[in-house]
N, C-alpha and C positions, 0 to 999 in steps of 0.2 A: 692299380693305376698310379698311385703316388710313387711306388717303387720304380715304375717304368719312367716316369717323369724325372726322378732323381738320377737315373742312369742316363737319360738324355742331357741333362745339365752337365753331368760329369764328362760325357763324350764330346760336347760342343766346345771346341778349342777357343772359339771367340768369346764364349760367355755372354752371348747376346740373346739368348732365348727368353722370350716373355711368356707368361702364362697362356696368352692368345696364340702364340706361335706353337707352343707345346700342344695345345688342344687341336690346332689345325693339322699338325703332323700326325697326331694320333688318329684323327678322322680319315686322313688321306691314305694312311698305310694299313688301316684296319682290314681284316678279311671278312668280306661281305657275307651276310647270313640272311636266310630266308624266313619270312613270317609264315609259320605253318597254318595260320588262319586265313590265308588268302589262296586263291585257286592257282596262281602262277608264281614264279620266282620274282621276288622284289629286289630289283637292282638298286643298290645304294641305300640311302636311309629309309627305314620304316619304323613305325611306332612300336613294334614289338621287340626288335633286335638293335634298334638304333643304327649306328654306322657299322656295327659288326663286332667281331672279336678282335681285341687289341693284339697287334703283332709287335711284340716288344723288340724282337731282333731287327726287323726292318725299320722301325721307328728310330732306334738308336743309330743304325747305319746311315740313315737319312741326314742326321744332324752332325754326324762325326766327320768333320772336314776341317782342314786348315788351309787358308789361302797360301799360295806360294810366296807372296810378298805383301806385307802390310805397310803402306806409305805412312810417314810420320804425320801426326795431326798438328794443327797450328792453333795456338791460343792468342787472342787479341784482346786488349783492354779497350772498351768502348765508352763513350760519354754516357753520363747518367743524368736523369732529370733532377735527382737529388743526391749528388755525390757525397754529401755530408752524412747520409744515412744508408745508401746502397751503392754498390758498384756493379756494372754490367760487364759481361764477357761473352766472347764468341768463340766457339769451337769450330774449326773448319776441317772436315774429314774428306780428303781426296779420294778415299777408297769407294768402290761401288758396292759396299756392304756396311752394315752397322758395326760399330766398335764400342765396346764397354769401356767407359772412361770414369776414372775417379778424380774428383777435384778436391783441393783443400786449400785453405788460406793459412799461410805460413805463420807459425806461432800462435795458432788459435785452435779451437775445437770445431770450427766450421769444416765440414766434410760431407761429401755425398757421392753417390755413384749414379751415373746416367748412361743412357744408350745414345751415342751420337750417330745419327743417320748420315748417309752421304750428303755432302754439301754443308750448309751452315746450321748450327743450333746455338742456343743462347741460354745463359743462366745468370743469377744475380747472387752477390754475397753482401753481408752486412759490413758496413764500413767500420774499420778499427781506427779510432782517433789516434793521431801521432805515429802512424805506421804507414809504410809504403803500400800496405794492402797487397802484398805479393801472393799471387795465386799459382798453384801448381796443378797441372793435369797429368795423369799417368795412365798408361795402357800397356797391354802385353802384345808384343810383336809375334811374327810367325815362328820364331825360335824360342818363344816362351820367356824372352827377356823383357823386363820392364823398362819402357821408355817414358821420358818426361818432357814437358815443355813448360816453361815458366814465364810469367810476366809480372811486372809491378804496375799497379793501376795508375792510369794517367790522372785521374781525379777530375777529368774535364766535365763540364756541365753541358748538356745538350741545349742547342739553341744559340742564338747570337753569332752564327757564322763560324762556330768552333768545330763543327763536325769533321772538318778536313784534318784537324790535329788530334783526333780521338785516339789514334793508335800510339803506343809506346813500345820501343824495342828493348829487349833484354838479351844479353849474351848467353847463349846455351851451348851445351856440348854433352855428349853421351856420358862422359866420365865426370869431369868437373863442370859444374854450371854455376857461374857467377851471376846471381840474380840482379842485385842492385846495391848501391851504396846509399845510405840514408842517415840523417837528413842531408840533402843536397840542394842548395848550398848548406853549409854547416858553419858552426861557430866555435864549438868545442871539440868533442870526440865525434868520430864518424864510425858507423857500423857497416859491416859487410855481411850480406846474406849469401849463403852458398847452399847448394843442394846437390846430392849425388850419393852413390853407394860407396865410393872410394874412401878408404881410410888413409891415415898417414898425415904427416905434417904439411902445413900450408905456409909457403914463403910469401911474405907481403913486403913490397917496396913501394915507396912513395917518391915521386920525382916532382921537383918544383919547376917553375916555368923556364929555368935555365938548363934543365936536364940533370941537376944535381940530385943525388939521393939524400932525402931528408928523413926517411923512415925505412929501417931495414930490420925485420924481425920474423922469426919462425914461430908459428902458432900450431897448437895441437887441438883443433876443434873436435867436436863429437863426430862419430861416424853418421853419414847421411846428412839430413838437413841441419845446418849449424849456422851460428852467428858469431862473428868476430868483432870485438870493439877495439878500435885503433886509438892509441893515446896521441892525439894530434892537437892538443890544446895549446902547445907552445908554438905551433907553426904560425907564421904571419899570414895575413889575408893575401889571397891570390889564387891562381889556377894551379891545380895538381893533377898528376896522373897516378892512379893506384894500379899497380900490377900484382896480380895474384897467380902464384905458380904452385901447382900440386902434381907431383909425379910427372913432370915434363909438360903438363898442359897448363898454358898461360892465358890469362884474360886480363884486359886493361880497361879501366873506367876513368872518365874525366870527372873531376869534382872541383868545387869552388868553395874556398873558406872566406866568410864574410869578415 
């Protein structure tokens, strides 16, 4: 039985089989058997033979499917009753089937895997003081490629008429994903959080309010999730635009120095 369940898990491309689902498929695909102690054939479950003989081939074939297309999931930062201790998040799954999702809080050990049903589902993370509390969700699409969506927590407290401002946007892309710049507003240095599988140098330019380039440097961050610290202590107070470019993919953020 355990071996058949393992084959079912391996065959299911969406990786969303729960123990209850595996049990149900095994029961539905079992070959019906008769209780010899009764006068007639016992269709379905009986107390002598249960649901019947496990049909491994049919059970594996039943769960061996991949949808033609998996729509991207959406992650949203929500208000929290106690944002100083916990942050709330919503996963929106537009697909008509479950999707296995892994979430993690950037630069922390907080990580978990959940099954996101169609529609909205929610989870909480522990607040990291002095951090944008950036959270990343990842899933596998129909081509076996890992997709991601990221958000920095709004830090909004529920109540007091602030629910309408509970969502915060973050720039995302399949290759280069510029998560956020923090702290913002800043007084000394500013940090950029990036995520993505692309390796290679990252070109960072900072423009002042007049459009002049006041910072222009190439960085070589780690492959995948990475953090870049910009030496902006000498810049005067004001509004700046930070442009990040990696392999032709550019993202721009607005930041303010106090």
